[in-house]
C-alpha positions in Angstrom: -0.3 15.9 19.6 2.5 13.7 21.1 5.0 11.2 19.8 3.2 8.1 20.9 3.4 4.8 18.9 2.3 2.5 21.7 -1.2 3.8 22.2 -4.3 3.7 20.0 -6.7 0.9 19.2 -9.8 0.6 21.3 -10.8 3.4 23.6 -10.2 7.1 23.6 -7.5 8.3 21.1 -5.0 10.3 23.1 -4.3 12.4 20.0 -8.0 12.9 19.1 -7.7 16.7 19.3 -5.1 17.0 16.6 -4.9 16.4 12.9 -2.4 14.0 11.3 1.3 15.2 10.9 2.4 16.8 7.7 5.2 14.3 6.9 2.7 11.5 6.3 1.2 13.4 3.4 4.5 13.3 1.4 6.6 10.4 2.8 7.4 7.5 0.5 7.7 4.9 3.2 4.5 5.9 4.9 2.8 5.7 1.4 4.0 2.2 1.0 2.8 1.3 4.5 -0.7 2.7 4.0 -0.9 1.0 0.6 -0.5 -2.4 2.4 -2.4 -1.6 5.6 -5.1 0.8 4.4 -5.7 0.5 0.7 -5.3 -3.2 -0.1 -8.0 -4.2 2.5 -10.4 -1.4 1.4 -13.4 -1.6 -0.8 -13.1 0.1 -4.2 -16.0 0.8 -6.5 -15.4 -0.3 -10.1 -18.7 0.3 -12.0 -22.5 -0.4 -11.9 -24.1 -3.6 -12.9 -25.8 -1.7 -15.8 -22.3 -0.9 -17.2 -21.8 -4.6 -18.0 -25.2 -5.7 -19.2 -24.2 -8.5 -21.5 -22.1 -11.6 -21.4 -18.4 -10.6 -22.0 -18.9 -6.9 -21.0 -16.2 -5.6 -18.7 -14.7 -2.7 -16.8 -11.2 -2.4 -15.5 -9.6 -0.7 -12.5 -5.9 0.0 -11.8 -5.4 0.3 -8.0 -2.6 -0.2 -5.5 -0.3 -1.7 -8.1 -2.9 -4.2 -9.3 -5.0 -4.4 -12.5 -8.5 -5.7 -12.0 -11.2 -6.6 -14.5 -14.9 -6.9 -13.5 -16.9 -8.8 -16.1 -20.2 -10.5 -16.7 -19.8 -14.2 -17.5 -22.1 -17.0 -18.6 -25.5 -17.0 -16.9 -25.1 -13.4 -15.9 -22.5 -14.1 -13.2 -20.4 -11.1 -12.3 -16.8 -11.8 -11.4 -13.7 -9.8 -10.5 -10.4 -11.2 -11.8 -6.7 -10.3 -12.0 -6.1 -8.6 -15.3 -2.6 -10.1 -15.5 -1.6 -13.2 -17.6 -0.3 -16.2 -15.6 2.4 -16.8 -18.3 4.7 -13.8 -18.3 2.8 -11.3 -16.3 1.6 -9.1 -19.2 -1.6 -7.0 -18.7 -4.4 -8.5 -20.7 -6.9 -5.8 -21.2 -5.9 -2.1 -21.7 -9.2 -0.4 -22.2 -11.3 1.0 -19.3 -14.3 -0.9 -20.6 -15.4 -3.0 -23.5 -16.5 -6.5 -24.6 -14.7 -9.7 -25.1 -15.5 -13.3 -26.0 -12.4 -14.5 -24.2 -9.6 -12.8 -22.3 -6.6 -13.2 -24.6 -3.1 -11.9 -23.7 -1.6 -9.7 -26.4 1.9 -11.0 -25.6 1.8 -14.8 -26.3 -1.9 -15.3 -26.9 -2.7 -17.3 -23.8 -6.5 -17.1 -23.5 -8.9 -17.5 -20.6 -12.6 -18.0 -20.3 -14.9 -15.5 -18.8 -14.7 -17.5 -15.6 -10.9 -17.0 -15.6 -9.9 -20.6 -16.4 -7.0 -21.1 -18.8 -8.2 -22.2 -22.3 -6.0 -21.7 -25.3 -2.2 -22.0 -25.0 -0.2 -21.8 -28.3 2.3 -24.7 -28.6 0.7 -26.4 -25.6 2.5 -29.6 -26.3 5.8 -27.9 -25.5 4.7 -27.2 -21.8 4.7 -29.6 -18.9 1.0 -30.6 -18.7 1.1 -30.6 -14.9 2.4 -27.0 -14.9 -0.7 -25.9 -16.8 -3.1 -28.0 -14.8 -5.5 -25.7 -12.8 -4.0 -22.4 -14.1 -6.5 -19.6 -13.9 -6.7 -15.9 -13.4 -6.8 -15.2 -9.6 -10.3 -14.2 -8.4 -10.6 -10.9 -6.6 -13.1 -10.5 -3.8 -16.1 -8.6 -4.9 -19.5 -7.4 -3.6 -22.5 -5.9 -5.3 -24.1 -3.3 -3.1 -27.3 -1.7 -4.5 -26.1 -2.2 -8.0 -22.6 -0.9 -7.6 -19.7 -3.4 -7.9 -17.0 -3.2 -5.3 -13.7 -5.1 -5.1 -11.0 -5.4 -2.5 -7.5 -6.9 -2.8 -7.3 -8.4 0.7 -10.1 -9.7 3.0 -10.8 -8.4 6.4 -13.2 -5.9 7.9 -16.8 -5.3 7.2 -18.6 -5.7 3.9 -19.9 -2.7 2.0 -23.4 -3.6 3.1 -22.3 -3.7 6.7 -20.6 -0.3 6.4 -23.7 1.2 4.9 -26.2 -0.6 7.2 -26.9 2.4 9.4 -28.0 4.4 6.3 -29.9 1.7 4.3 -33.3 3.2 5.1 -32.2 6.6 3.9 -30.5 5.3 0.7 -33.2 2.8 -0.4 -35.6 5.3 -1.9 -33.0 6.6 -4.4 -33.3 3.2 -6.3 -29.6 2.9 -7.1 -30.1 -0.5 -8.6 -32.1 1.0 -11.5 -29.6 3.8 -12.4 -27.7 4.2 -15.6 -24.4 6.0 -16.3 -24.6 9.6 -17.4 -21.5 10.1 -19.6 -18.2 8.3 -19.0 -15.7 7.8 -16.3 -13.5 11.0 -15.9 -10.0 10.8 -14.5 -8.6 14.0 -12.9 -4.9 13.9 -11.8 -3.9 16.0 -8.8 -0.4 16.7 -7.4 -1.5 16.1 -3.8 -1.6 13.2 -1.4 -4.9 11.3 -1.4 -5.5 11.9 2.3 -5.7 15.7 1.6 -8.5 15.1 -0.9 -10.3 12.8 1.5 -9.9 15.2 4.4 -11.2 18.1 2.3 -14.2 16.1 1.2 -15.4 15.5 4.8 -14.4 19.0 6.1 -17.5 20.9 7.0 -15.8 24.0 8.4 -14.5 25.2 5.1 -17.9 25.3 3.3 -18.9 28.8 4.6 -15.4 30.2 4.1 -14.4 28.8 0.7 -17.6 27.7 -1.2 -19.8 30.8 -1.6 -22.1 28.9 -4.0 -22.8 26.1 -1.5 -23.3 28.8 1.2 -25.9 30.5 -1.0 -27.7 27.2 -1.5 -27.5 25.9 2.1 -26.9 28.9 4.3 -25.5 27.7 7.6 -27.4 24.4 7.4 -24.5 22.1 6.3 -24.1 19.1 8.6 -21.4 16.5 9.2 -21.4 13.2 11.1 -19.0 10.2 11.3 -19.3 6.6 12.6 -15.8 5.4 11.9 -16.6 3.5 8.6 -18.7 6.2 6.9 -18.8 10.0 6.9 -22.2 11.6 6.2 -22.6 15.2 5.1 -25.7 17.0 4.0 -27.3 20.3 3.2 -30.9 21.3 2.3 -31.6 23.8 -0.5 -32.9 27.1 0.8 -36.2 28.6 -0.3 -34.4 32.0 -0.6 -33.3 32.3 -4.2 -29.6 32.6 -4.9 -28.3 35.7 -6.8 -26.1 33.4 -8.9 -27.9 32.5 -12.2 -27.1 28.8 -12.3 -27.9 28.3 -8.6 -31.1 30.3 -8.8 -32.3 28.4 -11.9 -31.4 25.0 -10.3 -33.5 26.0 -7.2 -36.4 27.0 -9.4 -36.3 24.2 -12.0 -35.5 21.1 -9.9 -38.6 19.0 -10.4 -40.4 16.9 -7.8 -38.9 13.5 -7.4 -41.9 11.7 -6.0 -40.1 8.4 -5.1 -38.0 10.3 -2.5 -39.5 11.2 0.9 -40.4 14.9 1.1 -37.5 15.5 3.4 -35.0 14.5 0.7 -36.5 16.1 -2.4 -34.4 19.3 -1.8 -31.5 17.6 0.0 -27.9 17.2 -1.1 -26.4 14.2 0.6 -22.8 13.0 0.7 -21.3 9.7 2.0 -17.6 8.9 2.2 -16.8 5.2 2.7 -13.5 4.5 4.5 -11.0 5.4 3.2 -11.4 6.9 -0.3 -14.8 6.2 -2.0 -17.5 8.9 -2.0 -21.1 9.2 -3.2 -22.7 12.6 -3.9 -26.4 11.9 -3.7 -28.7 14.6 -5.2 -32.5 14.4 -6.0 -31.6 14.5 -9.7 -28.5 12.2 -9.9 -25.8 10.3 -8.0 -22.1 10.9 -8.5 -19.4 8.5 -7.3 -15.7 9.4 -7.0 -12.6 7.8 -5.7 -9.3 9.3 -4.6 -6.9 6.7 -6.1 -3.3 7.0 -4.6 -0.6 7.2 -7.3 2.4 8.3 -5.2 3.0 10.2 -2.0 2.1 13.5 -3.8 -0.1 12.3 -6.7 -3.7 11.2 -6.7 -6.1 10.3 -9.5 -9.7 11.3 -8.9 -12.0 8.9 -10.7 -15.7 9.9 -11.1 -18.9 9.4 -13.0 -22.6 10.3 -12.6 -25.6 7.9 -12.5 -29.2 8.7 -13.1 -32.7 7.2 -13.2 -34.4 7.3 -16.6 -36.3 10.6 -16.7 -37.1 12.5 -19.9 -38.6 15.6 -18.3 -37.0 18.7 -19.7 -36.8 20.2 -16.2 -34.8 17.2 -15.0 -32.4 17.4 -17.9 -31.9 21.1 -17.2 -31.4 20.4 -13.5 -28.7 17.9 -14.2 -26.9 20.3 -16.4 -27.1 23.0 -13.8 -25.9 20.6 -11.1 -22.8 20.0 -13.2 -22.2 23.7 -13.6 -22.6 24.4 -9.9 -20.3 21.5 -8.8 -17.7 22.3 -11.5 -17.2 25.6 -9.6 -17.0 23.8 -6.3 -14.5 21.3 -7.7 -12.3 24.2 -9.0 -12.4 25.8 -5.6 -11.5 22.6 -3.8 -8.6 22.0 -6.3 -7.0 25.2 -5.2 -7.6 24.6 -1.5 -6.2 21.1 -1.5 -3.1 22.1 -3.4 -2.6 25.0 -0.9 -2.7 22.6 2.0 -0.3 20.1 0.2 2.2 22.9 -0.5 1.9 24.1 3.1 2.5 20.7 4.6 5.9 20.6 2.9 7.0 23.2 5.5 9.2 21.8 8.3 7.4 24.3 10.6 4.1 22.4 10.2 3.5 19.4 12.5 -0.1 18.7 13.3 -2.8 21.3 13.9 -5.5 21.2 16.6 -9.0 20.1 15.6 -12.3 21.5 16.6 -14.8 19.3 18.4 -17.1 19.9 15.4 -14.5 18.4 13.0 -15.9 14.9 13.7 -15.0 13.4 10.3 -11.4 14.5 10.5 -11.1 13.2 14.0 -12.5 9.8 13.0 -10.3 9.6 10.0 -7.1 10.4 12.0 -8.1 7.9 14.7 -8.4 5.1 12.1 -5.1 6.0 10.4 -3.3 6.0 13.8 -4.8 2.7 14.7 -3.6 1.0 11.5 -0.2 2.8 11.3 0.9 3.9 14.9 3.8 5.8 13.4 1.2 8.4 12.3 1.4 9.7 15.9 5.0 10.9 15.4 5.6 14.5 14.6 8.5 13.6 12.3 9.3 10.6 10.3 11.2 7.7 12.1 14.4 6.2 10.8 14.2 4.6 7.4 13.0 1.0 7.4 10.5 1.5 10.2 7.6 0.0 8.3 9.4 -3.4 7.8 10.2 -3.9 11.5 
């Protein structure tokens, strides 16, 4: 890897054979730059349409310094709005989800309709009427893709549907639109940079080394692929029974899922949408997770599972066993990612070479370097670089 800030963009990445430098996983100015250039224009999943079934039902998301509410309005219309009052900037809704007739600010009781337009203003006669004319909660760009509601703070780049277009035929049989939440959203704080979690999610080489459970389930048949917008990973359950009780029982008890093609009835499939949204797709359920940046060395993992209605005892047992297996995998990854974050604090670490097989890490690094050319530098530039 070389110090090259003038190259990148289209064509071959001159630094394709190297990972990203360690300083960008802990630097405050780089974190601010990637919030503007990477995160704000990116799609973030908020919830599923089934999570807001009735008029006035809502879910909120705090992301990149913004508070967003997704809600169902009159006529079933789904909107995403700023969750910040236009009067004095107070946050309106505090809960992660709930139901409202109107959005009423707890500070001065300004209220807005479910379409975001200003309604009630106490002491309205004391305000300049022209100043209140047309006041509304700003709309946030949103998209519903196969039942999941996404938002982004700044426009630009492909839609979610365009990002996932190469995989539509594969995803369609899972019937995402018909799914319902299994449990509630879980938030897991981690003292690491979000990119380390994203890197680890798409890293196929560590599976055989650090995840013995997945190795028992897949053997050496774990695959990875990247197209720049989406990483795809997969593994097919072996017929050979694992010697771990939970894994062996899952292999044995997982029932036939007849709406899936036969090739996918024993397949564990993973997609990571640029830059930080992931879907774990199993025959028995679908989990989504996000790696929400909090600071240069803090990330909040947000996750929940969704399932199709299925009252078979075998399916209920399979979902429980799935949770047990992946709880172990998550614990292993937590240790691994923290180990990397701690190691990157060493001045002796710059950027390590990447295998040709590390296609997802190569694609991720290329995209970061295109958006923030300073990511090619082995050490941080002088303060103020991101504002020049």
